[in-house]
Structure formats: structure tokens, C-alpha cells
C-alpha positions, 0 to 999 in steps of 0.5 A: 544339898547334893544338887546344890553342891554340884551346881556350885562346883559347876559354876566354880569350874566355869569361872576357873576355866575363864580366868579373865572372868574371875579377874573382871568380877574381882576388879569391877567393884573396886573400880566402881568404888574408885570411879564413883567416889572421885567422879560423883561430886556436887561441889563446883570448882575450876569454873572458867570465867572471863572478865570484861573491864572497860576501865580497869582501876584499883577497884576492879582489879581488887574485885578481880583478884577476889574472884581468882583467889577464892579457888572456885573461879579461874580467869581465862580471858580479860576483855574490854567489851561485852561483845568479845564474849560471844566467841568465848561462850560459843566455843566453850572456853568460858562458863561464866563472865563478870562484866564491870560497868564503865563507871564502876569505880566512880559509882563506888565512890559516889552516891549511885550503886555500881553495876556488875553483870554476871553472864552464865552459860546455862547449858549446865544449870547446876554448875551455873547456879552454883557459880552464881551463888559463889560469885554473889558471895564474893561481891557481898564480902567485898561490899561488907568490907567497904572501900575507903572507909564507907560501905560499897554498894554493888547491884549485881545482875544475872543473865543466863545464856542458852538455857534461861529457864534453867531446865534440867532436861536441857542438860540431861537429854543430850547426855541421855542420847549418848547413853542410849546409843552406847547401850545399843552400840557397844554393849549389845554388839559385844554380847551378840558377837560373843554369843555367835562365838560361843555357838560356833557361828563366828568360826564359820565366818572366820573360815569363809572367804570373807575378809575381816573388814567385810565381816566387820562391815556386815556386823556394823551395818544393822546396828548402825541403822538401828542407831540412826533410828534411835537418834531420830527418835530421841530428837523427836522426843526431846522436842515434843516431850521435853521441849529441848530446843534444837537451835543448830543444824539437824543434819549435822547432829544426825551426822555426829550421831552416826559418827558416835555410833560408829565409834561405839560399834567399833569398841563393841566389836573390839571387846567381842574379838578379845573376849571368849564368853558373854559374861566377860564381854558384858563386864568389859563393855560395862567397865569400858563404855557404860561407866565412863559414859555415866561418870566421865562424859560430863553427862551428869557430873561436871568434868571440871570438878573431878581430880586431874587423873579423871579429867585426863581419863575423860579425854579418851571417853567418846561420849564426852566429845559427843555430849559436847557436840550434842549440847553445842548444836541443840542448845547453843546452835553452833556448827562445825566452825566451833565443833571441828575439834570434837568431830576430829577426835571422834573420827580419829577414834573411829579409825583407830578402833575399826583398825584394831577390830579388823586386826583382832579378827585377822589375828583370830583368823590366822590362829 
């Protein structure tokens, strides 16, 4: 019992000495409950849809109002032709489209069944399936109420874009790439650099003639090389094991992967520069990188279904932008013509975090 009491006193002494550890330990469970409670949602809403209505009339306008009034769909575009949807799907502006036949109203009043086409982005199979179910429900309710005193006959058809077989691996594998790279880059970098500070190796570097940016470059280069090998390995596994398509440019995907690694490494270095122990660094990396990558990147849960504060918070999560890039290249086959906004965000994050990391090392050197 005496030995146990001594061990407990020693551990409490370490925790009191490093108050930031105590704060992180206390706040981490609370933050986890909040993030998981609001981010983990199986319901789907705010689905962005486009309407293709070549001949608008009272029937199509009434059905369009039902789609928008249910609270699940949000009409972001109305087009007269089906060909106009390609750019909207490629850019990610819409997740689904409702296409009315050219004789929709006439067929409703006549003997033939009216034609209605649902075009759904299959890069997120779960969201697509739920959106299809909601859309079918809207049409069925409209049919049951009838038009002009007679039952309406509508034959809906479904076309799944980019992932016609609805394979869940096509959703998760690009996100897993971001998750694995985050572990290797941010978490391992933060822990390893903090360990060097605890052992005194980092202090020797700080008093050496090397400048802060040279120290950062020397620490980043090995992990950048390891991350590149991991990217190649994940892509090979995705193709050979899970049969995930690679419809876009492989060099572009590798470049975007290296850019994301650089962002993650910079974040890990910044965490290590601002923390004094491996425990604090590990918890800070967990809260700052791992949890946001899992919950706020769209890797598992659709961002559109999250509350507004979490949707805004996801904008500063690097993994969100890389997941969009990876899915766009692998599943949609798009290039920089559509992915330049996400690429610019990652470049800006890399420059900002690298500058903050160099400044943190400079401040430590001056003190």
C-alpha cells in the first residue's frame, strides 16, 4: 500500500506540474461528447438538388414545391436541359437532380404514365440512398393525392452517378487515406519532436547555428518521404484489394497527397513547439487532428447534416478538403479545373502553419 500511495503521489505531482495536461485531460471527454453527439448523425438533410424542367407548368411547379418544402432537399439550380447537370455534379454543387420529362404534365392528364428521373451522386452511397428514399416518398404522396380528381401515375427512374454499384468502399477508402496520413504526419511528428525536447536533443538543435526553418525542413523531410510511400501503398491497395476506381490523374492525386502531408506535418510541428510533454502533445494531436478528421471531414458522416457551427468548424479541418479532392479524382475523374478551390485552401493552410511553426521555434530559441 505504501508503494501504491507513493506512485499515486508521484503521478499527481507530474500532473500538477504540467497544468496543461490537467486541463486537456479534463476537457477532452467533454469535447468528445459534444463532437460525437452533434456530428454522428444517420439522418440526411440539406441535400442540394437541381431541377431539370424543360416545360414548366402547374404540375411541375407543384411537385418542385413539395421537394423544397419537405426540409430534406434544397433546390440550388433550375435548368432546362439534362446536359446542364454535368458541370454541377463535377463541381460538387449538387448531390442529386430531379429531371421532368418533356411531356410530364400532358402525361399526367392523359393515359400514359409521367416520367421522372432521379440522378444521384453516388460518391456518398448512404446519402444517395436516403435521398432516393425521400424523393420516392415525395412522389408517392403526390400520386396518392391525385391531380384534377384522378390518381396521378408517375414512373420514377434512378440513375446513380460515379458509383453505380453503391460500393461503400468507394466512400471510405479515400477518407481512410486522409485518416492514415493524419496519424503518420501530425500525431507521430508531434510525439517524436516532443520526446526530443524531453530528452534534451531539441535544445541542442535550438542552440546550433541552424535557423528555425532549417530545423523544420530537416524534421519534415523524412516524414514527407514516409507519407509519400503510404500514399502510393493506399492507392495500390484501393485498386487491387477494394477495386476502387481511379478515373482521374494519378500525378495530381500524389501531388495533393503530398500537399496534405505537408499541412499535417506543419500542424504536428506546431503542436510540439507549443507543448512540453509527450502526453500533452498526444492529447493535443488527438483533439486537433484525429477527432476532426474522423468527424468533421465528411469521411464517415455527411457534413450537410451537421449543425451550422460544426459545418463552419469543418472549414478549418484540412482533411475535409483533401477528402473532397481524393473522391473527386478517384471517383469523378475531375482535375484542377474543378479542384482548384480545395487546392488553394490546402496551400494556404500549409503556408500559414509552416510560418507559425517557424515563429514558435524562433520564440523558443530567443527564450
